[in-house]
N, C-alpha and C positions, 0 to 999 in steps of 0.2 A: 504493500500500500504506500510505499514511499514515493511512487510516481503517479498513482491514480488518486481517485477521491478517497474520502474517509471510509473506513471499514463500515459495512452495513451489517446490521444485526442478523439479517436473514442469510448471510453467506454461510455456506456449508462449513468452512473452517472455523467460523466463530459460533455457530449454532450450539455446539456442545459446551462452550465456555460459560461460566457464570457471569453475572453482571459486572463484578469488580474486575474480572479478567478481561472482559470485552472493553471496559473503560481503559484498562492498562494498555491494551493493544492500540486503542485509538490515540492515547496520549503519546505513546512511544513512536507510533508511525508518524505522528505530526512532528515530533522532534527530529526524526530521521529526515522528513521532508524539508525541514528548515536547514538541517545540515547539508543536505544535497543542494539546496538552493544557494548556500554559501560557498559551494565549490562548483558552481554551474558550468564553468569552462573546463573543469578538471585540470586546472593549472596551479592550484594551491595559491591563488592570489591573496586570499585572506589569511593573514598571519595570526590574528587574534580577534576575539569577539568579546566585547564588554556588554553586559546586559543589566538592565535595571527596570524597575517600574517607575512611572512618573509619580508626582506628589500625591495624586488622588488614587493611585493604584489601579487605574483602569486602562493604562497603556503600557505595553511591553516595548521597551526601547532597546534596539540592537545596534551597537556601534561596531562596524567592521573596520579593522585596521589593516591597511595594505600599503605596500611600497609603490605599487604601480596603478592604483585605482581599482575599483570593483563595481563598475556600472552593470556588468552582466549579472553579478551576484545580487545587487540591489533589485534588478528587474526580476530575478528569480524569487526573491523574498516578497516582492509586490504580489506575485501570484499566490502566495500563501496567506495573505491577510484574512481571507474568509475562513480558512481552516483554523487559524489562531483564534479568531473571534468565536467560532463555534465550539472549539475544544476547550479553550482556556478562559473564554469570556473576556478577552482583552483585545484592545486595538493593537495593531503592530505599527511601530514607527522605526524606520531604519535610516542609517547614515553611514558614510564612509569617511574615514580620516586617514591621513598619512601616518604610517607606522612611526612611532616615537613621539607623537603629539601628546 
């Protein structure tokens, strides 16, 4: 599920799992999708990721650190905003900074 949509309860592989196990699969697959987006070009452009919640706690902020820019990775993360909202109940905000800032 790291490239497709979120896991569906009716899927055969998930049907035998309990509710907590299905929730864990959904959370973990979303984290993997975020990681995949942060290496969208498979060139390891992102050297570090800093994460935090905003003051109100309703927005997850991911700051990607890169020596050469990370526009492709930011675009990939943009495509994950709906999944982050659905799974974590948070908005997703992203930015890229030069490594060492």
